[in-house]
C-alpha positions as CSV (number, residue, x, y, z in Angstrom):
1,M,135.2,160.2,141.3
2,T,135.6,158.8,137.9
3,G,132.9,158.7,136.1
4,M,130.4,161.8,134.6
5,E,128.1,162.3,132.1
6,V,125.1,164.3,131.2
7,R,122.8,163.9,128.5
8,F,119.2,166.1,128.3
9,I,116.1,164.2,126.1
10,P,114.2,166.3,125.1
11,V,110.4,166.2,126.1
12,K,107.2,167.7,124.0
13,M,104.1,168.5,126.0
14,R,100.7,167.3,124.4
15,L,99.0,170.2,125.4
16,P,100.4,173.4,126.6
17,L,101.3,174.5,130.4
18,K,100.4,178.2,130.5
19,F,101.2,179.2,134.6
20,G,101.7,182.9,135.3
21,A,102.8,185.3,132.3
22,E,104.3,182.5,130.5
23,T,102.9,179.1,128.3
24,I,105.2,176.2,128.3
25,E,104.6,173.7,125.6
26,S,108.2,171.7,125.9
27,I,110.9,170.0,128.1
28,Q,113.7,169.7,128.8
29,I,115.5,166.4,131.1
30,A,118.4,166.7,132.5
31,H,119.9,163.7,133.2
32,V,122.9,162.9,135.5
33,E,124.5,159.7,135.5
34,L,128.1,159.4,138.0
35,E,130.1,157.5,140.1
36,A,130.7,157.8,143.8
37,Y,131.4,156.7,147.1
38,G,132.2,153.4,144.8
39,A,128.6,153.7,143.1
40,R,126.8,154.5,140.4
41,G,124.4,157.6,140.9
42,I,121.6,158.5,138.9
43,G,119.2,161.4,138.9
44,E,117.2,163.7,136.6
45,T,115.1,166.8,136.6
46,P,112.5,168.5,134.1
47,L,114.7,171.8,133.0
48,S,111.9,174.3,133.8
49,V,112.1,177.5,132.6
50,G,109.3,179.4,132.8
51,W,109.2,178.5,136.6
52,S,112.9,179.0,137.8
53,W,113.4,182.0,135.8
54,P,110.2,183.7,134.6
55,S,111.9,186.6,132.7
56,D,110.9,188.9,128.9
57,L,114.3,187.4,126.8
58,S,113.5,184.1,124.7
59,F,112.5,180.4,126.7
60,L,114.9,179.4,124.0
61,F,117.3,181.4,125.0
62,R,116.8,180.7,128.8
63,E,116.7,177.6,128.5
64,G,120.3,177.1,126.1
65,V,121.7,178.6,129.0
66,M,120.0,176.2,132.0
67,L,121.7,174.1,129.1
68,D,125.0,174.3,129.7
69,F,124.5,175.3,133.1
70,C,124.7,171.9,133.6
71,R,127.0,170.9,131.2
72,L,129.5,173.3,133.7
73,L,128.4,171.0,136.4
74,A,129.4,167.8,134.5
75,A,133.4,169.1,134.5
76,E,132.8,171.4,138.4
77,Y,130.3,169.0,140.4
78,R,133.1,167.1,142.7
79,P,131.5,166.8,146.5
80,D,133.7,165.5,148.5
81,E,133.4,161.8,149.3
82,T,134.8,161.6,152.2
83,L,131.5,163.7,153.9
84,D,128.1,161.6,153.5
85,P,125.7,162.6,150.9
86,M,123.6,165.2,153.2
87,S,126.5,166.8,154.5
88,A,128.4,167.4,150.7
89,G,125.8,168.8,149.3
90,Y,125.8,171.3,152.2
91,V,129.0,172.1,151.7
92,F,128.7,172.2,147.7
93,L,126.0,174.3,148.1
94,N,127.0,177.3,150.4
95,E,130.4,177.4,149.1
96,K,131.2,176.3,145.7
97,L,127.7,177.1,143.6
98,P,127.3,180.4,144.4
99,E,131.3,180.9,143.1
100,L,130.0,178.8,139.9
101,L,126.9,181.0,139.1
102,A,128.7,184.3,139.1
103,R,131.3,183.6,137.2
104,F,128.6,181.7,134.4
105,N,126.9,184.9,134.4
106,R,130.2,187.5,134.8
107,E,131.4,184.8,131.4
108,R,128.0,184.6,129.7
109,Q,126.6,187.9,130.2
110,V,123.6,187.1,131.2
111,E,121.7,187.3,135.1
112,M,120.9,183.5,134.8
113,P,119.0,183.0,138.8
114,H,120.1,180.9,141.6
115,L,116.7,179.0,141.7
116,A,117.5,178.0,137.8
117,A,121.2,177.3,139.2
118,L,119.6,175.2,142.2
119,I,117.4,173.1,139.4
120,C,120.4,172.1,136.8
121,T,122.4,171.0,140.5
122,S,119.7,169.6,141.3
123,A,120.0,166.1,139.1
124,F,123.7,165.9,140.0
125,D,123.0,166.2,143.8
126,I,119.8,163.5,143.9
127,A,122.6,161.7,141.9
128,W,124.8,161.7,144.9
129,H,122.4,160.5,147.4
130,D,121.6,157.6,144.8
131,A,124.9,156.3,144.5
132,F,126.0,157.6,148.4
133,A,123.1,154.9,149.7
134,K,123.4,152.2,146.5
135,S,127.0,151.8,147.7
136,R,125.7,150.9,151.3
137,R,122.8,148.6,149.8
138,L,120.4,150.3,150.7
139,P,117.0,152.7,150.2
140,A,118.5,156.4,150.2
141,F,115.9,157.3,153.4
142,E,117.6,154.4,155.5
143,T,121.0,156.4,155.5
144,Y,119.7,159.8,157.0
145,G,120.3,159.1,160.2
146,P,123.6,159.5,163.3
147,D,125.4,156.0,161.2
148,F,125.9,157.2,157.7
149,M,125.4,161.0,158.6
150,Q,129.2,163.2,160.0
151,H,127.0,166.4,161.5
152,D,123.5,166.7,162.8
153,L,121.4,169.5,162.3
154,A,122.8,171.9,164.6
155,W,125.6,171.9,162.6
156,F,123.9,173.1,159.1
157,F,121.4,175.1,161.1
158,D,123.6,176.2,163.6
159,D,121.0,175.7,166.0
160,P,121.5,174.2,170.0
161,K,117.8,173.2,169.3
162,F,118.8,170.4,166.5
163,A,121.5,168.9,168.9
164,G,121.2,164.9,168.3
165,K,118.7,165.2,165.5
166,Y,118.5,164.1,162.0
167,P,116.5,164.0,159.0
168,Q,114.9,160.6,159.9
169,D,113.5,162.3,163.4
170,Y,111.0,164.0,160.8
171,F,109.8,161.2,158.4
172,V,106.7,159.9,159.3
173,K,105.8,156.4,160.9
174,P,105.3,153.7,159.4
175,V,105.6,154.9,155.2
176,P,102.7,154.5,153.6
177,D,102.8,152.5,150.0
178,R,99.7,155.0,148.9
179,I,99.7,159.1,149.0
180,P,96.2,161.2,147.4
181,V,97.8,162.6,144.1
182,W,96.9,166.8,142.9
183,H,95.6,167.5,139.0
184,L,96.7,170.9,138.0
185,V,94.1,172.8,136.4
186,G,96.1,175.2,134.4
187,G,95.2,178.5,132.7
188,K,94.9,177.1,129.3
189,D,92.7,174.0,130.6
190,L,89.2,172.8,129.6
191,L,87.1,172.5,132.8
192,L,84.4,170.3,130.8
193,E,83.9,168.6,127.9
194,S,81.3,170.8,125.6
195,E,84.5,173.1,125.6
196,R,86.4,171.1,123.2
197,T,87.3,172.9,119.7
198,G,87.9,169.3,118.1
199,K,91.7,170.9,118.0
200,E,92.6,168.9,121.1
201,P,94.9,166.3,120.7
202,E,93.1,162.7,120.2
203,D,95.5,160.8,121.6
204,G,93.6,158.2,123.9
205,Y,94.2,160.3,127.0
206,P,91.2,162.3,128.5
207,V,91.8,166.6,127.6
208,S,88.7,168.1,130.0
209,L,89.0,168.1,133.8
210,E,85.5,166.6,134.0
211,K,87.4,163.4,132.2
212,W,90.2,163.9,134.5
213,I,88.5,163.2,137.3
214,E,86.4,161.1,136.2
215,R,89.5,158.2,134.7
216,D,91.7,159.0,137.4
217,G,89.4,159.8,140.5
218,L,90.4,162.7,141.6
219,K,90.3,163.9,145.0
220,C,92.5,167.5,145.0
221,L,93.0,169.8,142.4
222,K,95.7,172.3,142.4
223,I,94.0,175.7,140.4
224,K,96.9,178.0,138.3
225,L,96.0,181.5,138.2
226,T,96.6,185.2,136.6
227,G,97.7,187.0,139.9
228,R,96.6,189.5,138.2
229,D,93.5,189.3,136.8
230,A,91.6,189.4,139.9
231,E,88.1,188.9,138.3
232,W,90.1,185.6,136.1
233,D,90.7,184.4,139.4
234,Y,87.9,184.3,141.5
235,D,85.8,183.6,138.9
236,R,88.5,180.4,137.7
237,M,87.9,179.4,141.1
238,V,84.4,179.5,141.6
239,R,84.1,177.0,137.9
240,V,86.6,174.8,138.8
241,G,85.2,174.3,142.6
242,K,82.0,173.9,141.3
243,I,82.9,170.8,139.4
244,A,85.2,169.8,142.2
245,L,81.8,169.5,144.3
246,R,79.7,167.7,142.1
247,Y,82.5,164.8,141.6
248,G,83.4,164.5,145.8
249,C,86.9,165.8,145.5
250,E,88.5,167.0,149.6
251,A,90.6,169.7,148.3
252,L,91.6,172.5,146.0
253,S,95.0,174.6,146.2
254,P,94.9,178.5,144.6
255,D,98.2,178.7,142.7
256,F,99.0,182.9,141.7
257,N,102.6,182.1,140.5
258,C,104.3,185.3,142.3
259,L,102.5,187.8,140.6
260,V,100.6,189.4,143.5
261,R,102.4,192.5,145.1
262,E,99.9,193.3,147.7
263,P,98.0,191.3,150.6
264,A,94.9,192.6,149.9
265,Y,94.4,190.8,146.2
266,V,94.5,187.7,147.9
267,N,92.5,188.9,150.7
268,D,90.1,189.9,149.0
269,I,89.4,186.8,146.2
270,L,89.2,184.2,149.4
271,D,86.4,186.5,151.4
272,R,84.4,186.8,149.3
273,L,84.5,183.4,147.6
274,K,83.9,182.7,151.4
275,A,80.6,185.2,151.6
276,A,79.8,184.2,148.0
277,E,80.6,180.2,147.7
278,P,80.8,179.2,150.9
279,A,81.3,175.3,149.9
280,V,84.2,176.7,147.4
281,Y,85.9,178.3,150.4
282,D,85.6,175.1,152.7
283,L,87.6,173.3,149.7
284,L,90.0,175.2,150.5
285,L,93.2,173.1,151.8
286,Y,95.5,176.2,151.6
287,V,96.9,179.1,148.9
288,E,100.4,178.8,147.4
289,Q,103.0,180.6,146.4
290,P,100.9,184.5,145.4
291,F,104.0,186.9,146.2
292,P,107.4,187.6,144.6
293,Y,109.6,184.4,144.6
294,D,112.4,186.9,145.5
295,L,111.7,186.8,149.7
296,E,114.0,188.5,150.6
297,A,113.9,192.3,148.0
298,N,109.8,191.6,149.3
299,R,109.5,191.2,152.6
300,I,105.9,191.2,153.0
301,D,103.9,190.5,156.0
302,V,101.9,188.2,154.8
303,H,100.0,187.2,158.0
304,S,97.2,188.3,157.3
305,C,96.6,185.8,154.1
306,S,97.6,183.3,156.7
307,A,95.3,183.8,158.9
308,R,92.4,182.9,156.2
309,K,94.4,180.0,155.1
310,P,97.4,178.0,155.4
311,L,99.9,180.0,152.8
312,F,102.7,178.1,151.2
313,M,106.1,178.8,149.9
314,D,107.6,177.7,147.0
315,E,109.4,179.7,144.7
316,S,110.6,182.1,148.0
317,A,111.7,178.5,149.4
318,H,115.1,178.2,147.9
319,D,116.9,176.7,151.5
320,W,116.0,176.2,155.4
321,K,117.3,179.9,156.0
322,L,114.6,181.4,153.9
323,V,112.5,179.2,155.0
324,K,112.8,180.5,158.7
325,M,113.0,184.1,156.8
326,G,109.1,183.3,155.6
327,Y,108.1,181.7,158.6
328,E,108.9,185.3,160.5
329,L,106.3,186.9,158.1
330,G,104.0,185.1,159.0
331,W,104.1,181.4,156.0
332,N,102.6,178.8,157.6
333,G,103.7,176.0,155.2
334,V,106.2,174.7,152.3
335,A,105.9,173.4,149.7
336,L,108.4,171.3,148.9
337,K,110.4,169.8,145.5
338,V,113.0,167.7,145.0
339,C,114.5,170.2,141.9
340,K,116.1,172.3,144.6
341,T,117.6,169.3,145.4
342,M,116.7,166.8,147.8
343,T,119.5,167.6,150.1
344,G,118.1,171.6,150.8
345,A,114.4,170.0,150.8
346,L,115.7,167.9,154.1
347,L,116.6,170.2,155.4
348,S,113.6,172.9,154.7
349,A,111.7,169.8,155.4
350,C,113.4,169.5,159.7
351,W,113.8,173.3,159.6
352,A,110.1,173.9,158.9
353,K,109.1,170.3,161.1
354,E,110.4,172.1,163.8
355,H,108.7,175.0,164.0
356,G,105.1,173.8,163.4
357,M,105.1,174.6,159.7
358,L,102.6,172.5,157.0
359,L,104.4,170.2,153.6
360,M,103.2,169.8,150.6
361,V,106.1,167.9,147.9
362,Q,105.2,169.6,144.6
363,D,105.8,168.8,141.0
364,L,107.9,170.1,138.5
365,T,105.6,167.9,136.3
366,N,108.7,165.7,136.9
367,P,108.4,162.6,134.2
368,M,110.8,159.3,133.4
369,L,112.8,159.0,136.6
370,A,112.3,162.6,138.1
371,T,109.3,161.0,139.6
372,I,110.2,158.7,142.2
373,P,112.8,160.9,143.9
374,H,109.9,162.8,144.3
375,V,107.2,161.0,145.5
376,L,108.9,159.5,148.4
377,L,110.0,162.3,149.6
378,A,106.6,163.5,150.1
379,A,105.9,159.7,151.4
380,Q,108.2,160.1,154.1
381,V,108.4,163.6,155.5
382,G,104.5,163.1,155.8
383,T,102.2,166.7,154.6
384,I,99.4,168.5,154.8
385,K,97.3,166.0,151.5
386,G,99.9,163.2,149.5
387,V,101.8,164.9,146.3
388,E,101.5,166.8,143.3
389,C,101.9,164.5,140.1
390,N,100.9,165.9,137.0
391,A,103.3,164.6,134.0
392,P,100.3,162.2,133.4
393,Q,98.5,165.0,132.0
394,F,101.5,167.3,130.3
395,Y,103.2,163.8,128.6
396,P,102.0,160.4,129.8
397,T,104.6,158.8,127.1
398,A,107.6,160.4,127.9
399,S,107.6,157.6,131.4
400,L,106.0,154.7,129.9
401,A,109.6,152.8,129.7
402,D,109.3,153.6,133.5
403,E,105.6,153.1,134.2
404,K,106.4,149.2,133.2
405,I,107.7,149.1,136.3
406,H,106.2,150.7,138.9
407,P,102.2,151.0,137.8
408,G,100.9,152.9,140.3
409,L,103.4,155.2,140.3
410,Y,102.4,157.3,136.7
411,E,99.2,156.2,136.4
412,R,97.1,157.8,138.8
413,R,94.3,155.7,140.2
414,N,91.3,156.6,142.4
415,G,93.5,159.8,144.1
416,V,96.3,157.8,144.6
417,V,100.0,156.8,143.4
418,D,101.1,153.6,144.8
419,L,104.9,153.4,145.4
420,S,104.5,149.8,146.6
421,T,107.1,148.5,143.8
422,V,110.2,151.7,144.7
423,K,112.3,149.1,146.6
424,G,116.0,148.5,146.5
425,P,119.5,150.7,147.4
426,G,119.4,154.1,146.2
427,F,116.2,155.5,145.0
428,G,114.3,152.8,144.2
429,Y,114.4,153.2,140.9
């Protein structure tokens, strides 16, 4: 390996994004280019501070720490080029990254969580996979089989059940060119045009949920909730649900963002909804991550929730080992994110599918190049329904240059995103 570049692209949101206890108005995109396997790989990841590092520490402080960790990775990220990217990435994640994070936290006297470190690492990991596939002149998802990988999945999972199996064995065939797209309804988002105050941006993009549905033909809505105020959460689900029914939407998903402490909180809302608003309840496709993301410290039995609706791990699913733990506690779905590294996302997908768990691929509000591996993963592994893409809502102008190359990927139309233009070696940027 002879070259490494990391830079940060600041992006301001056109509207604030509220999830959990935080409201975010801007983000830094980590852009990585590196030379490996005789090719130049590229990876991008939004450094989502609020999602990966909930804390009372200031946003700017936490963001600065994550930027510094990316700079450390630029000096220290040196996987073994004699290994394929899945094997090299797995060794780095399990051996080098914990050591780097512990040293960094000790020297900086901070406690940046592992999830935040994974986000920083993911741009490097994606670039590493991209370089390998480019060196073979193949699309990345054609390199995850025995012709290019030195180990089968039994090596990664230490489980003979996976002997002779590779990630490609868990991909769908044929891979679709178009998949349903999910829209995020943030906690501060306007639902109706009648809610406008006159302070909204006049930039040619919709502001209210109903106008987004009309413009993009949306069929799938993800609803951000508080996880703390049951009345507000219930009312929000009903209000969004009634709009969804009026427009003929097909699926809803409530996201409690890790702030719920007891299954009864979720169960009571679901049961109340089923009794009072059965048509809205029937639209609920799955429930996303109500409980604290530190699964090892919060081993909550969630079978009662997953018996009502599929229950998907998100923040908790750092890697396949935590997916396994979640499965034993009653979770029956996994929300994959490439921001936890492509290596980790693929391994989690394989373990989950082998054990009958459902999959979703969730957004981290990925703009620009970060969109492409994200949507490719969803198309390849097969999900419960499509993929979440909310960057067009919060910073659509950030991706205008990429939109010229892949218009169907950055402009959600007729309720889908179109991947048909993503061709060529690597991730087809």
